[in-house]
C-alpha angles and dihedrals in degrees: 000000000000090000091052090047092052091047091050092051090054097040106036095098091051089054089050090050092053091047091051094050094044090049093047097048091038091058090048089050092053094049104032102034105023092036096230106156114224118237125219095273090048089056092051089054092048091052088056097040104045096059089052092063091060097032093056092045094049093041092052093047090053094038088229110190089203092059098103091050090051094047102046098067089056097044095044093049091046090049089055093050092046093049092048092048093049093048090047089052100044106029141040094232091116096038132259117324115251134196095231094149140028115264141062110329115239089232095056106125105211089176130018105179114185089353095286112048109095133153093268088050091054090048090050090053091049095050092043092051092049092047094049095045092046090050090053089050092049091053092046094048093244135194093041110199092197094062110113100228135125119269109278096237093128099055093042091049093046094051095046092042094051091049091051092047091051090050091049092049094051091047091052093045091052097046115135114296134177114289118253131216115255124204127211120205095225108089097185109026094176092054092046091051093049093048096046102039082209095296140355089258092062097042112126135187089223122125123284091256092053092048090051090051091049091051092049091048092051089047092051091054092049092046092056093054099036108031114014096080090066103026101034132255091271097035090259093130131237117255113249094005115055137007123243115266094197111090088004108155094208092053091047095048103037123090121237089258092051092050091047090051092049096048094044093050099038124202129261120232089239093053108120089226091057106103097177098055089226121110121240110213120229110276088008089288091303107105087169092071111109122220090256092052091049090051090051090056090050091049089051090051088055098049099027104045104019107063124202089248091057092047091050091048092053092049089056 
């Protein structure tokens, strides 16, 4: 145990350096290769993480005894932002998310591995690792400028080089490939929506017209929280983020089941069928949406953005 403790004292800043470079290149992979657009909180975390990758490398090369004190303000602030972002994404502690401005919502879950690992979670792990390792180095008096040892060019170069090689390998492995066919388990989305009325709790003996209006109203509410940030409050689209849904040929021509399949699966930025160059996350970044809620959004798209006049014009 003492041997491990001594090793950790000497090596903690190297672990922090590796964490900073993995986090930096990982965020670049998500945005530049996978096409996941960063939200406002993501940019705040990038502003705090990216300098750490260089600060730790230069500080270790110089054996700067002030390095831990320089790193901790960045990592602690980043840890706070990442924790807030993850809680905002996964809980209701800070209230329900809203689409109060155009742009990627801060609750958009581009990934949701094992049901809890999202991009903010990965950032939280990165900042936490750097903070803990730097605190250990600060307590151990590392780096010690008086230690008679060769300049650490080799370990710094090895850590940075391996991180860059991993990034290049992932970028190459995820280059554009031929699109695949995706299957959605609901065979008749319209029928399922009509039978369910979203859920048993919202079922009503009202007339068919009233039921349709209730379905569209529920879909409108869900659209504003799940879709409007990227596609616009009125379906007009957001430049550089999401395509317009009004007068959209795919939305007009696709069946409810086809739209459900597309939204549930998402579309990678490298997909040959992607015309915007921006990835669409599975379920629009809202893996919590049930099938019935997704169908309500589709029904709202039909009656809210595709008017009877447009439908009649297409039929002609």
